[in-house]
C-alpha beads as a LAMMPS data file, in Angstrom:
LAMMPS data file: protein, C-alpha beads

270 atoms
269 bonds

1 atom types
1 bond types

-500.0 500.0 xlo xhi
-500.0 500.0 ylo yhi
-500.0 500.0 zlo zhi

Masses

1 110.0

Atoms # bond

1 1 1 231.809 -376.442 -200.163
2 1 1 232.461 -373.642 -202.492
3 1 1 230.188 -370.519 -202.322
4 1 1 229.019 -369.213 -205.673
5 1 1 228.455 -365.455 -206.399
6 1 1 225.515 -364.487 -208.633
7 1 1 227.025 -362.148 -211.146
8 1 1 223.817 -361.714 -213.172
9 1 1 222.311 -359.347 -210.789
10 1 1 222.397 -355.786 -211.783
11 1 1 222.792 -352.992 -209.248
12 1 1 219.992 -350.490 -209.328
13 1 1 221.087 -346.935 -208.617
14 1 1 219.081 -345.140 -205.966
15 1 1 216.156 -343.364 -207.352
16 1 1 216.374 -339.601 -207.369
17 1 1 213.776 -337.778 -205.361
18 1 1 211.334 -335.915 -207.509
19 1 1 211.754 -332.256 -207.717
20 1 1 215.092 -332.308 -206.315
21 1 1 216.502 -329.481 -208.197
22 1 1 213.476 -327.312 -207.117
23 1 1 213.978 -328.244 -203.515
24 1 1 217.717 -327.636 -203.515
25 1 1 217.184 -324.231 -205.171
26 1 1 214.715 -323.267 -202.587
27 1 1 216.974 -324.251 -199.837
28 1 1 219.841 -322.266 -201.176
29 1 1 217.322 -319.290 -201.777
30 1 1 216.720 -319.478 -198.069
31 1 1 220.393 -319.068 -197.500
32 1 1 220.300 -315.829 -199.388
33 1 1 217.397 -314.603 -197.314
34 1 1 219.309 -315.498 -194.143
35 1 1 222.236 -313.425 -195.428
36 1 1 219.941 -310.407 -196.141
37 1 1 218.244 -310.765 -192.633
38 1 1 221.496 -310.813 -190.797
39 1 1 223.007 -307.907 -192.835
40 1 1 220.137 -305.483 -193.720
41 1 1 222.639 -303.169 -195.391
42 1 1 222.736 -305.699 -198.429
43 1 1 219.222 -304.262 -199.263
44 1 1 220.331 -300.772 -199.183
45 1 1 220.216 -300.533 -203.132
46 1 1 216.510 -301.675 -202.971
47 1 1 215.671 -299.004 -200.473
48 1 1 217.421 -296.086 -202.070
49 1 1 217.408 -296.594 -205.710
50 1 1 213.669 -296.097 -206.238
51 1 1 213.563 -293.005 -204.139
52 1 1 216.604 -291.398 -205.892
53 1 1 215.490 -292.213 -209.401
54 1 1 211.895 -290.951 -208.724
55 1 1 212.865 -287.725 -207.087
56 1 1 215.653 -287.243 -209.705
57 1 1 213.529 -287.650 -212.704
58 1 1 210.443 -285.955 -211.416
59 1 1 212.001 -282.778 -210.219
60 1 1 214.768 -282.492 -212.884
61 1 1 212.725 -283.053 -215.853
62 1 1 208.958 -282.611 -214.798
63 1 1 208.766 -278.918 -215.400
64 1 1 210.584 -278.929 -218.637
65 1 1 208.837 -281.841 -220.143
66 1 1 205.258 -281.653 -218.835
67 1 1 205.096 -278.246 -217.328
68 1 1 203.953 -279.884 -214.107
69 1 1 205.664 -282.247 -211.670
70 1 1 202.461 -283.950 -210.874
71 1 1 201.538 -284.643 -214.465
72 1 1 205.016 -285.732 -215.130
73 1 1 205.051 -288.091 -212.116
74 1 1 201.974 -289.885 -213.505
75 1 1 203.791 -290.440 -216.885
76 1 1 207.181 -291.432 -215.421
77 1 1 206.216 -293.683 -212.564
78 1 1 205.550 -296.844 -214.691
79 1 1 208.963 -296.310 -216.334
80 1 1 210.781 -295.949 -213.116
81 1 1 208.908 -299.096 -211.827
82 1 1 210.408 -301.080 -214.601
83 1 1 213.944 -299.614 -214.455
84 1 1 213.959 -300.176 -210.655
85 1 1 213.070 -303.903 -211.024
86 1 1 215.899 -304.327 -213.666
87 1 1 218.768 -302.366 -211.939
88 1 1 218.022 -303.692 -208.395
89 1 1 218.037 -307.376 -209.465
90 1 1 220.708 -307.294 -212.212
91 1 1 223.596 -305.533 -210.442
92 1 1 223.109 -307.137 -207.002
93 1 1 222.707 -310.630 -208.266
94 1 1 225.803 -310.704 -210.373
95 1 1 227.955 -309.246 -207.708
96 1 1 226.644 -311.504 -205.034
97 1 1 227.400 -314.643 -207.134
98 1 1 230.860 -313.346 -208.083
99 1 1 231.620 -312.780 -204.416
100 1 1 230.508 -316.176 -203.291
101 1 1 232.700 -317.846 -206.056
102 1 1 235.730 -315.845 -205.171
103 1 1 235.303 -316.895 -201.499
104 1 1 235.015 -320.513 -202.276
105 1 1 231.294 -321.000 -201.268
106 1 1 230.330 -322.368 -204.585
107 1 1 233.208 -324.764 -204.429
108 1 1 231.685 -326.257 -201.386
109 1 1 228.369 -326.460 -203.282
110 1 1 230.125 -328.551 -205.962
111 1 1 231.034 -331.400 -203.429
112 1 1 227.226 -331.656 -202.269
113 1 1 224.825 -334.087 -204.215
114 1 1 222.711 -331.213 -205.613
115 1 1 222.001 -330.097 -209.207
116 1 1 224.859 -328.000 -210.899
117 1 1 222.241 -325.117 -211.439
118 1 1 220.823 -325.109 -207.851
119 1 1 223.323 -322.640 -206.504
120 1 1 222.728 -320.155 -209.228
121 1 1 219.016 -320.500 -209.143
122 1 1 218.988 -320.219 -205.443
123 1 1 220.884 -317.092 -205.355
124 1 1 218.595 -315.461 -208.083
125 1 1 215.538 -316.739 -206.264
126 1 1 216.720 -315.320 -202.960
127 1 1 217.163 -311.882 -204.439
128 1 1 213.454 -311.651 -205.221
129 1 1 213.316 -310.139 -201.814
130 1 1 215.069 -307.129 -203.403
131 1 1 212.277 -306.732 -205.953
132 1 1 209.640 -306.817 -203.221
133 1 1 211.373 -304.238 -201.079
134 1 1 212.111 -301.924 -204.058
135 1 1 208.509 -302.151 -205.473
136 1 1 206.936 -301.297 -202.040
137 1 1 209.388 -298.506 -201.483
138 1 1 208.683 -297.095 -204.885
139 1 1 204.844 -297.221 -204.528
140 1 1 205.079 -295.690 -201.042
141 1 1 207.367 -292.800 -202.336
142 1 1 205.179 -292.276 -205.337
143 1 1 202.148 -292.118 -203.194
144 1 1 203.645 -289.510 -200.992
145 1 1 204.696 -287.463 -203.959
146 1 1 201.263 -287.516 -205.412
147 1 1 201.204 -290.571 -207.784
148 1 1 197.852 -292.417 -208.014
149 1 1 196.933 -295.528 -209.755
150 1 1 194.020 -294.748 -212.325
151 1 1 193.071 -298.187 -213.060
152 1 1 192.815 -300.320 -209.884
153 1 1 194.690 -302.559 -207.428
154 1 1 194.574 -305.635 -209.466
155 1 1 196.189 -303.904 -212.512
156 1 1 198.719 -302.270 -210.224
157 1 1 199.718 -305.656 -208.980
158 1 1 199.932 -306.804 -212.559
159 1 1 202.256 -304.007 -213.541
160 1 1 204.601 -304.850 -210.476
161 1 1 204.512 -308.561 -211.522
162 1 1 205.338 -307.801 -215.111
163 1 1 208.313 -305.541 -214.198
164 1 1 209.650 -308.037 -211.709
165 1 1 209.311 -310.829 -214.263
166 1 1 211.420 -309.020 -216.679
167 1 1 213.932 -307.916 -214.084
168 1 1 214.192 -311.578 -212.869
169 1 1 214.796 -312.904 -216.283
170 1 1 217.346 -310.302 -217.233
171 1 1 219.128 -311.007 -214.068
172 1 1 220.600 -313.982 -215.672
173 1 1 222.701 -311.700 -217.881
174 1 1 224.682 -310.678 -214.913
175 1 1 224.631 -314.112 -213.402
176 1 1 226.600 -315.072 -216.471
177 1 1 228.913 -312.141 -216.260
178 1 1 229.487 -312.775 -212.399
179 1 1 230.461 -316.331 -213.302
180 1 1 232.839 -315.371 -216.235
181 1 1 234.604 -312.408 -214.756
182 1 1 236.687 -312.780 -211.608
183 1 1 236.973 -309.111 -210.423
184 1 1 233.928 -307.442 -208.846
185 1 1 234.643 -304.087 -210.190
186 1 1 234.767 -305.297 -213.802
187 1 1 231.587 -307.208 -213.198
188 1 1 229.835 -304.050 -212.070
189 1 1 231.277 -302.068 -214.913
190 1 1 230.313 -304.602 -217.709
191 1 1 226.892 -305.138 -216.210
192 1 1 226.119 -301.321 -215.970
193 1 1 227.355 -300.640 -219.475
194 1 1 225.163 -303.504 -220.786
195 1 1 222.092 -302.467 -218.818
196 1 1 222.426 -298.653 -219.764
197 1 1 221.070 -298.721 -223.380
198 1 1 218.388 -301.161 -222.326
199 1 1 217.158 -299.283 -219.166
200 1 1 217.403 -295.758 -220.619
201 1 1 216.821 -296.197 -224.251
202 1 1 212.975 -296.353 -223.847
203 1 1 209.977 -294.120 -223.701
204 1 1 210.395 -293.820 -220.000
205 1 1 211.384 -290.160 -219.870
206 1 1 209.759 -288.737 -222.969
207 1 1 207.387 -290.249 -225.536
208 1 1 209.013 -292.001 -228.403
209 1 1 207.499 -289.727 -230.927
210 1 1 209.456 -286.878 -229.782
211 1 1 212.840 -288.611 -230.365
212 1 1 215.076 -288.514 -233.481
213 1 1 214.470 -291.358 -236.029
214 1 1 217.452 -293.452 -235.249
215 1 1 216.734 -293.267 -231.465
216 1 1 212.996 -293.932 -231.970
217 1 1 213.891 -297.055 -234.050
218 1 1 215.983 -298.468 -231.040
219 1 1 213.249 -297.405 -228.474
220 1 1 210.557 -299.163 -230.602
221 1 1 212.376 -302.574 -230.654
222 1 1 213.839 -302.364 -227.103
223 1 1 212.404 -305.047 -224.961
224 1 1 212.341 -302.634 -221.865
225 1 1 210.209 -300.252 -223.960
226 1 1 207.478 -302.759 -224.195
227 1 1 207.557 -303.400 -220.464
228 1 1 207.358 -299.642 -219.756
229 1 1 204.360 -299.143 -222.203
230 1 1 202.568 -302.158 -220.707
231 1 1 203.096 -301.050 -217.179
232 1 1 201.930 -297.453 -218.102
233 1 1 198.757 -298.931 -219.549
234 1 1 198.192 -300.971 -216.443
235 1 1 198.784 -298.167 -214.053
236 1 1 197.260 -295.045 -215.829
237 1 1 195.213 -296.614 -218.686
238 1 1 195.975 -297.307 -222.253
239 1 1 196.524 -300.432 -224.526
240 1 1 198.175 -303.346 -222.635
241 1 1 197.760 -306.665 -224.251
242 1 1 200.237 -306.474 -227.080
243 1 1 202.961 -304.732 -225.095
244 1 1 202.512 -307.165 -222.125
245 1 1 202.782 -310.238 -224.534
246 1 1 206.004 -308.949 -226.019
247 1 1 207.389 -308.284 -222.505
248 1 1 206.532 -311.869 -221.592
249 1 1 208.085 -313.291 -224.693
250 1 1 211.231 -311.293 -224.362
251 1 1 211.476 -312.347 -220.680
252 1 1 211.151 -316.083 -221.831
253 1 1 213.919 -315.416 -224.382
254 1 1 216.320 -313.923 -221.787
255 1 1 215.679 -316.791 -219.443
256 1 1 216.046 -319.499 -222.005
257 1 1 219.277 -318.107 -223.479
258 1 1 221.277 -316.757 -220.549
259 1 1 220.251 -319.235 -217.652
260 1 1 221.705 -322.295 -219.623
261 1 1 224.767 -320.260 -220.663
262 1 1 225.394 -319.198 -216.946
263 1 1 225.020 -322.837 -215.682
264 1 1 227.380 -324.149 -218.388
265 1 1 230.026 -321.322 -217.531
266 1 1 229.751 -322.278 -213.861
267 1 1 230.241 -326.007 -214.631
268 1 1 233.500 -325.199 -216.437
269 1 1 234.781 -322.743 -214.059
270 1 1 237.758 -323.991 -212.014

Bonds

1 1 1 2
2 1 2 3
3 1 3 4
4 1 4 5
5 1 5 6
6 1 6 7
7 1 7 8
8 1 8 9
9 1 9 10
10 1 10 11
11 1 11 12
12 1 12 13
13 1 13 14
14 1 14 15
15 1 15 16
16 1 16 17
17 1 17 18
18 1 18 19
19 1 19 20
20 1 20 21
21 1 21 22
22 1 22 23
23 1 23 24
24 1 24 25
25 1 25 26
26 1 26 27
27 1 27 28
28 1 28 29
29 1 29 30
30 1 30 31
31 1 31 32
32 1 32 33
33 1 33 34
34 1 34 35
35 1 35 36
36 1 36 37
37 1 37 38
38 1 38 39
39 1 39 40
40 1 40 41
41 1 41 42
42 1 42 43
43 1 43 44
44 1 44 45
45 1 45 46
46 1 46 47
47 1 47 48
48 1 48 49
49 1 49 50
50 1 50 51
51 1 51 52
52 1 52 53
53 1 53 54
54 1 54 55
55 1 55 56
56 1 56 57
57 1 57 58
58 1 58 59
59 1 59 60
60 1 60 61
61 1 61 62
62 1 62 63
63 1 63 64
64 1 64 65
65 1 65 66
66 1 66 67
67 1 67 68
68 1 68 69
69 1 69 70
70 1 70 71
71 1 71 72
72 1 72 73
73 1 73 74
74 1 74 75
75 1 75 76
76 1 76 77
77 1 77 78
78 1 78 79
79 1 79 80
80 1 80 81
81 1 81 82
82 1 82 83
83 1 83 84
84 1 84 85
85 1 85 86
86 1 86 87
87 1 87 88
88 1 88 89
89 1 89 90
90 1 90 91
91 1 91 92
92 1 92 93
93 1 93 94
94 1 94 95
95 1 95 96
96 1 96 97
97 1 97 98
98 1 98 99
99 1 99 100
100 1 100 101
101 1 101 102
102 1 102 103
103 1 103 104
104 1 104 105
105 1 105 106
106 1 106 107
107 1 107 108
108 1 108 109
109 1 109 110
110 1 110 111
111 1 111 112
112 1 112 113
113 1 113 114
114 1 114 115
115 1 115 116
116 1 116 117
117 1 117 118
118 1 118 119
119 1 119 120
120 1 120 121
121 1 121 122
122 1 122 123
123 1 123 124
124 1 124 125
125 1 125 126
126 1 126 127
127 1 127 128
128 1 128 129
129 1 129 130
130 1 130 131
131 1 131 132
132 1 132 133
133 1 133 134
134 1 134 135
135 1 135 136
136 1 136 137
137 1 137 138
138 1 138 139
139 1 139 140
140 1 140 141
141 1 141 142
142 1 142 143
143 1 143 144
144 1 144 145
145 1 145 146
146 1 146 147
147 1 147 148
148 1 148 149
149 1 149 150
150 1 150 151
151 1 151 152
152 1 152 153
153 1 153 154
154 1 154 155
155 1 155 156
156 1 156 157
157 1 157 158
158 1 158 159
159 1 159 160
160 1 160 161
161 1 161 162
162 1 162 163
163 1 163 164
164 1 164 165
165 1 165 166
166 1 166 167
167 1 167 168
168 1 168 169
169 1 169 170
170 1 170 171
171 1 171 172
172 1 172 173
173 1 173 174
174 1 174 175
175 1 175 176
176 1 176 177
177 1 177 178
178 1 178 179
179 1 179 180
180 1 180 181
181 1 181 182
182 1 182 183
183 1 183 184
184 1 184 185
185 1 185 186
186 1 186 187
187 1 187 188
188 1 188 189
189 1 189 190
190 1 190 191
191 1 191 192
192 1 192 193
193 1 193 194
194 1 194 195
195 1 195 196
196 1 196 197
197 1 197 198
198 1 198 199
199 1 199 200
200 1 200 201
201 1 201 202
202 1 202 203
203 1 203 204
204 1 204 205
205 1 205 206
206 1 206 207
207 1 207 208
208 1 208 209
209 1 209 210
210 1 210 211
211 1 211 212
212 1 212 213
213 1 213 214
214 1 214 215
215 1 215 216
216 1 216 217
217 1 217 218
218 1 218 219
219 1 219 220
220 1 220 221
221 1 221 222
222 1 222 223
223 1 223 224
224 1 224 225
225 1 225 226
226 1 226 227
227 1 227 228
228 1 228 229
229 1 229 230
230 1 230 231
231 1 231 232
232 1 232 233
233 1 233 234
234 1 234 235
235 1 235 236
236 1 236 237
237 1 237 238
238 1 238 239
239 1 239 240
240 1 240 241
241 1 241 242
242 1 242 243
243 1 243 244
244 1 244 245
245 1 245 246
246 1 246 247
247 1 247 248
248 1 248 249
249 1 249 250
250 1 250 251
251 1 251 252
252 1 252 253
253 1 253 254
254 1 254 255
255 1 255 256
256 1 256 257
257 1 257 258
258 1 258 259
259 1 259 260
260 1 260 261
261 1 261 262
262 1 262 263
263 1 263 264
264 1 264 265
265 1 265 266
266 1 266 267
267 1 267 268
268 1 268 269
269 1 269 270
């Protein structure tokens, strides 16, 4: 008796679990948090950058610009909040990813049945602890120096959230740099040179109306300037809606452009 094989049946691949990419990204974000917990020194930039920048700007420019360090502290604090969120997230994230790639950690991730973007997304999400630490340290330092929120706690939280949102989305720029460039020193140099005109070419230090025309033109279109002005309105009063909307639009642009580019570069890297 000859057995027959039914060749008409189709093999159905196993169904993917819903939200797999999100779950994998969160698990890898937990790995980043574990690294920070076991080596607190990795958070040193989040601890010291806010303090250094606030002390430096207030006591270096306060008397010359405003005639009073207290009055200048009220003016510059929102700008330092935005700049801290940008610098703390961008530099650390790119370097961390570059180090993991060089050590072969990401090669191990390639062999796992996870989404290609999960290691990158997990690393960026795990670095959100840096933003939280930096924001808390900055507000504590500012309060000790005499800064006071003039609007209310809800708006203060909104300012912090807006700054972190922009910093998080812009951090994908250094994720792309960290994937493309192999040397850590070059990653840091390229990232800082790219950040410098964005972070400092703003109305953070002085009002835009006091700047020369060519520089004022850049400040007025700089995405970081919109975030500084929005946070200033949220913290000490003033118009908010238009500048906050522009900040969110620019954040979405940074995320939509650089996140796919970083994932594509990671897939091609050997």
